[in-house]
Backbone as CSV, one residue per row, in Angstrom:
resi,resn,N_x,N_y,N_z,CA_x,CA_y,CA_z,C_x,C_y,C_z
1,MET,-51.026,-20.056,-18.141,-51.179,-20.687,-16.844,-50.627,-19.762,-15.767
2,PRO,-51.174,-19.832,-14.566,-50.648,-19.023,-13.463,-49.211,-19.412,-13.131
3,VAL,-48.477,-18.460,-12.600,-47.105,-18.706,-12.141,-47.091,-18.680,-10.617
4,ALA,-45.965,-19.083,-10.034,-45.846,-19.207,-8.581,-46.196,-17.916,-7.847
5,SER,-45.821,-16.780,-8.383,-46.104,-15.514,-7.698,-47.609,-15.212,-7.647
6,GLU,-48.389,-15.837,-8.526,-49.834,-15.598,-8.563,-50.625,-16.574,-7.692
7,VAL,-50.082,-17.788,-7.495,-50.821,-18.799,-6.732,-50.015,-19.430,-5.610
8,GLY,-48.709,-19.230,-5.601,-47.845,-19.850,-4.589,-47.142,-21.074,-5.139
9,ALA,-45.872,-21.205,-4.840,-45.061,-22.300,-5.363,-45.567,-23.661,-4.885
10,ALA,-45.978,-23.753,-3.622,-46.451,-25.034,-3.083,-47.682,-25.521,-3.840
11,ARG,-48.536,-24.609,-4.219,-49.736,-24.995,-4.954,-49.399,-25.532,-6.327
12,LEU,-48.414,-24.942,-6.996,-48.016,-25.437,-8.310,-47.386,-26.821,-8.207
13,ALA,-46.722,-27.109,-7.099,-46.099,-28.410,-6.904,-47.125,-29.475,-6.523
14,ASN,-48.274,-29.056,-6.009,-49.330,-29.963,-5.568,-49.966,-30.678,-6.759
15,ALA,-50.265,-31.939,-6.592,-51.002,-32.741,-7.586,-50.373,-32.657,-8.972
16,ALA,-49.073,-32.915,-9.034,-48.341,-32.949,-10.311,-48.520,-31.661,-11.106
17,GLY,-48.466,-30.531,-10.414,-48.548,-29.246,-11.094,-49.952,-28.727,-11.315
18,LYS,-50.963,-29.491,-10.945,-52.340,-29.055,-11.183,-52.846,-28.196,-10.037
19,GLY,-52.635,-28.600,-8.795,-52.954,-27.799,-7.618,-54.287,-27.089,-7.633
20,HIS,-55.364,-27.765,-8.020,-56.704,-27.182,-8.114,-56.789,-26.090,-9.170
21,LEU,-55.945,-26.191,-10.191,-55.968,-25.234,-11.294,-56.515,-25.852,-12.580
22,ILE,-56.528,-27.190,-12.650,-56.973,-27.921,-13.844,-57.813,-29.119,-13.399
23,VAL,-58.929,-29.354,-14.052,-59.699,-30.585,-13.856,-60.139,-31.118,-15.213
24,GLU,-60.278,-32.431,-15.275,-60.742,-33.077,-16.496,-61.942,-33.947,-16.190
25,GLY,-62.894,-33.971,-17.110,-64.086,-34.795,-16.985,-64.906,-34.668,-18.253
26,ASP,-65.988,-35.398,-18.318,-66.891,-35.307,-19.456,-68.033,-34.371,-19.079
27,PHE,-67.866,-33.091,-19.350,-68.818,-32.082,-18.894,-70.133,-32.064,-19.675
28,ASN,-70.098,-32.458,-20.949,-71.316,-32.378,-21.758,-71.884,-33.746,-22.150
29,GLY,-71.313,-34.826,-21.635,-71.879,-36.153,-21.847,-71.667,-36.749,-23.220
30,ASP,-70.672,-36.279,-23.970,-70.430,-36.820,-25.306,-69.406,-37.950,-25.327
31,GLY,-68.914,-38.352,-24.149,-67.940,-39.439,-24.072,-66.499,-39.010,-24.264
32,LEU,-66.249,-37.722,-24.473,-64.891,-37.203,-24.653,-64.432,-36.505,-23.376
33,VAL,-63.129,-36.512,-23.155,-62.569,-35.847,-21.977,-62.448,-34.353,-22.250
34,ASP,-63.096,-33.560,-21.407,-63.040,-32.101,-21.483,-62.130,-31.606,-20.368
35,ARG,-61.782,-30.329,-20.418,-60.862,-29.763,-19.434,-61.350,-28.407,-18.964
36,ALA,-61.184,-28.147,-17.662,-61.429,-26.823,-17.095,-60.112,-26.327,-16.511
37,VAL,-59.823,-25.041,-16.718,-58.529,-24.488,-16.326,-58.719,-23.064,-15.814
38,LEU,-57.975,-22.722,-14.752,-57.884,-21.334,-14.307,-56.703,-20.702,-15.044
39,LEU,-56.964,-19.675,-15.823,-55.937,-19.023,-16.640,-55.865,-17.535,-16.323
40,VAL,-54.661,-16.996,-16.424,-54.418,-15.578,-16.155,-54.398,-14.819,-17.478
41,ARG,-55.038,-13.659,-17.495,-54.990,-12.794,-18.685,-53.556,-12.314,-18.917
42,CYS,-53.228,-12.039,-20.152,-51.864,-11.628,-20.515,-51.392,-10.413,-19.728
43,GLU,-52.272,-9.446,-19.479,-51.850,-8.251,-18.744,-51.691,-8.548,-17.256
44,GLY,-52.149,-9.722,-16.791,-51.900,-10.168,-15.430,-52.765,-9.590,-14.333
45,ARG,-53.818,-8.855,-14.659,-54.650,-8.253,-13.608,-55.930,-9.039,-13.323
46,ARG,-56.263,-9.983,-14.185,-57.490,-10.762,-14.025,-57.199,-12.217,-14.372
47,PHE,-58.052,-13.100,-13.860,-57.971,-14.502,-14.232,-59.372,-14.989,-14.578
48,GLY,-59.432,-16.111,-15.259,-60.727,-16.651,-15.636,-60.773,-18.152,-15.490
49,LEU,-61.981,-18.658,-15.292,-62.243,-20.084,-15.335,-62.725,-20.389,-16.744
50,PHE,-61.962,-21.224,-17.435,-62.296,-21.605,-18.799,-62.609,-23.093,-18.850
51,ALA,-63.604,-23.460,-19.645,-63.886,-24.856,-19.949,-63.602,-25.067,-21.427
52,PHE,-62.942,-26.161,-21.727,-62.621,-26.516,-23.104,-63.312,-27.843,-23.402
53,LEU,-64.367,-27.800,-24.230,-65.093,-29.003,-24.591,-64.441,-29.630,-25.813
54,SER,-64.072,-30.894,-25.672,-63.415,-31.625,-26.755,-64.380,-31.859,-27.905
55,SER,-63.785,-32.044,-29.079,-64.560,-32.275,-30.286,-63.922,-33.425,-31.059
56,ARG,-64.734,-34.276,-31.625,-64.219,-35.388,-32.437,-63.630,-34.877,-33.751
57,SER,-64.026,-33.693,-34.156,-63.643,-33.196,-35.473,-62.600,-32.084,-35.462
58,GLY,-62.000,-31.776,-34.309,-61.009,-30.708,-34.336,-60.701,-30.119,-32.980
59,GLN,-60.454,-28.819,-32.970,-60.061,-28.098,-31.763,-61.190,-28.063,-30.743
60,PRO,-60.815,-28.066,-29.451,-61.850,-27.917,-28.421,-62.489,-26.525,-28.504
61,LYS,-63.732,-26.450,-28.049,-64.423,-25.158,-27.994,-64.238,-24.585,-26.602
62,ALA,-63.818,-23.316,-26.526,-63.531,-22.657,-25.249,-64.739,-21.862,-24.768
63,TYR,-64.975,-21.933,-23.458,-66.035,-21.168,-22.794,-65.433,-20.444,-21.599
64,LEU,-65.596,-19.139,-21.520,-65.215,-18.389,-20.327,-66.407,-18.458,-19.379
65,LEU,-66.207,-19.119,-18.222,-67.299,-19.322,-17.276,-67.354,-18.252,-16.197
66,HIS,-66.195,-17.732,-15.815,-66.148,-16.727,-14.751,-64.818,-15.992,-14.847
67,GLU,-64.832,-14.718,-14.471,-63.611,-13.907,-14.485,-63.581,-13.059,-13.221
68,ASP,-62.358,-12.868,-12.665,-62.234,-12.089,-11.438,-60.840,-11.484,-11.339
69,SER,-60.645,-10.699,-10.281,-59.377,-10.014,-10.028,-58.287,-11.012,-9.654
70,ILE,-57.087,-10.776,-10.127,-55.957,-11.683,-9.903,-55.665,-11.893,-8.415
71,GLU,-55.984,-10.916,-7.577,-55.728,-11.048,-6.142,-56.476,-12.226,-5.527
72,LEU,-57.603,-12.604,-6.100,-58.402,-13.719,-5.573,-57.859,-15.086,-5.959
73,LEU,-56.981,-15.136,-6.954,-56.522,-16.422,-7.485,-55.826,-17.289,-6.434
74,ARG,-55.130,-16.689,-5.481,-54.479,-17.470,-4.419,-55.474,-18.242,-3.564
75,ARG,-56.730,-17.788,-3.535,-57.749,-18.400,-2.665,-58.777,-19.232,-3.427
76,ILE,-58.689,-19.285,-4.743,-59.697,-19.959,-5.556,-59.125,-21.261,-6.118
77,GLY,-59.976,-22.273,-6.205,-59.579,-23.538,-6.810,-60.744,-24.151,-7.565
78,ILE,-60.433,-25.204,-8.304,-61.478,-25.958,-8.995,-61.270,-27.448,-8.726
79,GLN,-62.372,-28.173,-8.690,-62.363,-29.619,-8.507,-63.442,-30.228,-9.391
80,LEU,-63.271,-31.511,-9.687,-64.269,-32.241,-10.454,-65.431,-32.632,-9.547
81,VAL,-66.640,-32.482,-10.058,-67.856,-32.930,-9.375,-68.456,-34.041,-10.228
82,LYS,-68.684,-35.193,-9.633,-69.254,-36.327,-10.355,-70.770,-36.184,-10.473
83,PRO,-71.375,-36.843,-11.453,-72.826,-36.800,-11.584,-73.501,-37.267,-10.297
84,GLY,-74.663,-36.681,-10.011,-75.396,-37.057,-8.819,-76.338,-35.965,-8.374
85,ARG,-76.891,-36.169,-7.180,-77.843,-35.232,-6.585,-77.109,-34.432,-5.518
86,TYR,-77.236,-33.105,-5.573,-76.532,-32.234,-4.627,-77.490,-31.187,-4.070
87,GLU,-77.443,-31.010,-2.767,-78.213,-29.953,-2.124,-77.474,-28.633,-2.339
88,THR,-78.210,-27.589,-2.658,-77.618,-26.292,-2.975,-77.682,-25.359,-1.766
89,ALA,-77.161,-24.156,-1.941,-77.224,-23.139,-0.883,-78.672,-22.872,-0.494
90,CYS,-79.553,-22.861,-1.459,-80.983,-22.653,-1.190,-81.534,-23.809,-0.357
91,GLY,-81.220,-25.036,-0.760,-81.702,-26.209,-0.041,-81.153,-26.319,1.363
92,LYS,-79.960,-25.794,1.572,-79.334,-25.801,2.902,-79.768,-24.615,3.748
93,LYS,-80.650,-23.786,3.188,-81.182,-22.591,3.871,-80.101,-21.542,4.143
94,TYR,-79.068,-21.488,3.279,-78.045,-20.443,3.394,-78.555,-19.123,2.847
95,THR,-79.637,-19.183,2.086,-80.214,-17.985,1.491,-81.729,-18.083,1.550
96,ASP,-82.374,-16.958,1.623,-83.843,-16.929,1.605,-84.374,-16.853,0.175
97,THR,-83.490,-16.553,-0.757,-83.890,-16.362,-2.139,-83.541,-17.595,-2.952
98,CYS,-84.552,-18.286,-3.422,-84.351,-19.415,-4.316,-84.844,-19.008,-5.696
99,GLY,-84.191,-19.528,-6.706,-84.563,-19.191,-8.074,-83.774,-20.043,-9.040
100,HIS,-83.631,-19.572,-10.266,-82.962,-20.344,-11.311,-81.557,-20.788,-10.897
101,HIS,-80.775,-19.884,-10.331,-79.406,-20.225,-9.924,-79.336,-20.705,-8.485
102,ASN,-80.443,-20.807,-7.836,-80.491,-21.253,-6.450,-81.647,-22.222,-6.254
103,LEU,-81.591,-23.344,-6.936,-82.572,-24.401,-6.749,-82.255,-25.123,-5.443
104,PRO,-83.234,-25.722,-4.785,-82.947,-26.451,-3.540,-82.033,-27.660,-3.759
105,VAL,-82.207,-28.346,-4.890,-81.421,-29.534,-5.222,-81.082,-29.480,-6.697
106,ILE,-79.880,-29.918,-7.043,-79.481,-30.018,-8.445,-79.154,-31.478,-8.742
107,HIS,-79.617,-31.970,-9.884,-79.321,-33.325,-10.338,-78.369,-33.197,-11.524
108,LEU,-77.110,-33.505,-11.316,-76.119,-33.402,-12.383,-76.089,-34.699,-13.187
109,GLU,-76.274,-34.579,-14.483,-76.243,-35.742,-15.373,-74.828,-36.071,-15.818
110,HIS,-73.952,-35.078,-15.783,-72.575,-35.245,-16.251,-71.625,-34.650,-15.220
111,ASP,-70.333,-34.852,-15.443,-69.340,-34.214,-14.589,-69.549,-32.700,-14.619
112,ALA,-69.165,-32.037,-13.533,-69.281,-30.581,-13.432,-68.002,-30.037,-12.797
113,ILE,-67.934,-28.719,-12.676,-66.755,-28.031,-12.145,-67.144,-27.332,-10.853
114,ASN,-66.449,-27.659,-9.778,-66.638,-26.977,-8.508,-65.646,-25.817,-8.463
115,TYR,-66.153,-24.610,-8.463,-65.350,-23.381,-8.359,-65.496,-22.938,-6.915
116,PHE,-64.404,-22.983,-6.147,-64.532,-22.818,-4.705,-63.427,-21.976,-4.085
117,GLN,-63.741,-21.482,-2.911,-62.781,-20.868,-2.018,-62.819,-21.745,-0.760
118,PRO,-61.691,-22.370,-0.375,-61.712,-23.302,0.759,-62.379,-22.697,1.996
119,GLU,-63.217,-23.511,2.628,-63.956,-23.137,3.828,-64.819,-21.892,3.621
120,SER,-65.292,-21.707,2.390,-66.106,-20.539,2.073,-67.072,-20.898,0.948
121,ALA,-67.149,-20.063,-0.056,-68.134,-20.194,-1.130,-67.791,-21.321,-2.107
122,GLU,-68.866,-21.914,-2.671,-68.747,-22.928,-3.710,-69.854,-22.717,-4.730
123,ALA,-69.500,-22.882,-5.994,-70.492,-22.855,-7.066,-70.138,-23.958,-8.054
124,TYR,-71.162,-24.638,-8.564,-70.951,-25.670,-9.571,-71.310,-25.107,-10.932
125,PHE,-70.379,-25.248,-11.877,-70.648,-24.938,-13.271,-70.936,-26.263,-13.960
126,TYR,-72.081,-26.347,-14.628,-72.484,-27.598,-15.254,-73.061,-27.322,-16.637
127,TRP,-73.009,-28.339,-17.493,-73.521,-28.224,-18.842,-75.027,-28.448,-18.832
128,ASP,-75.764,-27.497,-19.390,-77.211,-27.584,-19.493,-77.546,-28.075,-20.901
129,GLN,-78.003,-29.327,-21.007,-78.313,-29.910,-22.316,-79.384,-29.109,-23.052
130,ALA,-80.357,-28.584,-22.334,-81.479,-27.864,-22.961,-81.024,-26.588,-23.650
131,THR,-80.093,-25.855,-23.029,-79.648,-24.581,-23.600,-78.367,-24.724,-24.423
132,GLY,-77.649,-25.835,-24.251,-76.391,-26.026,-24.976,-75.292,-25.109,-24.492
133,LYS,-75.320,-24.783,-23.184,-74.262,-23.944,-22.623,-74.107,-24.265,-21.131
134,PHE,-73.072,-23.699,-20.530,-72.837,-23.905,-19.110,-73.776,-23.028,-18.287
135,ASP,-74.136,-23.539,-17.114,-74.944,-22.800,-16.159,-74.245,-22.907,-14.806
136,ILE,-74.746,-22.193,-13.825,-74.140,-22.168,-12.491,-75.209,-22.372,-11.437
137,VAL,-74.817,-23.066,-10.367,-75.682,-23.187,-9.194,-74.784,-23.005,-7.975
138,TYR,-75.276,-22.277,-6.976,-74.502,-21.994,-5.779,-74.726,-23.091,-4.743
139,ILE,-73.637,-23.618,-4.217,-73.692,-24.742,-3.273,-73.548,-24.251,-1.846
140,SER,-72.714,-23.266,-1.634,-72.570,-22.650,-0.316,-72.220,-21.184,-0.486
141,ASP,-72.382,-20.422,0.578,-72.101,-18.985,0.482,-70.774,-18.723,1.042
């Protein structure tokens, strides 16, 4: 887990120690509580967004969804996104390029993870039932 020098002491004290570093929800629709966490690599130069999907038969399965430089960790957070219909960066006309990761609208069937920088970029990581893995859609630039 990140330490105060990596994210700031006030952030660690926020929300009972979670401070936009941990979210829980049912990401794959199996009725079990899954967890997403921002974790720092042991050497301390990079961090990653990990999702841990719970299993009825044992240990959760870990997925590395995104990795970046440790300097960005002070500005990055995660939040739970509830199922529903969401307009994307493409739909909001923030980009001229629409495609697989930039659909105009996304319909989330299950909880998802909002990976964001306050007052800046947002991307939703969501479970794709068809492929059996996480996918990403950009919500804002």
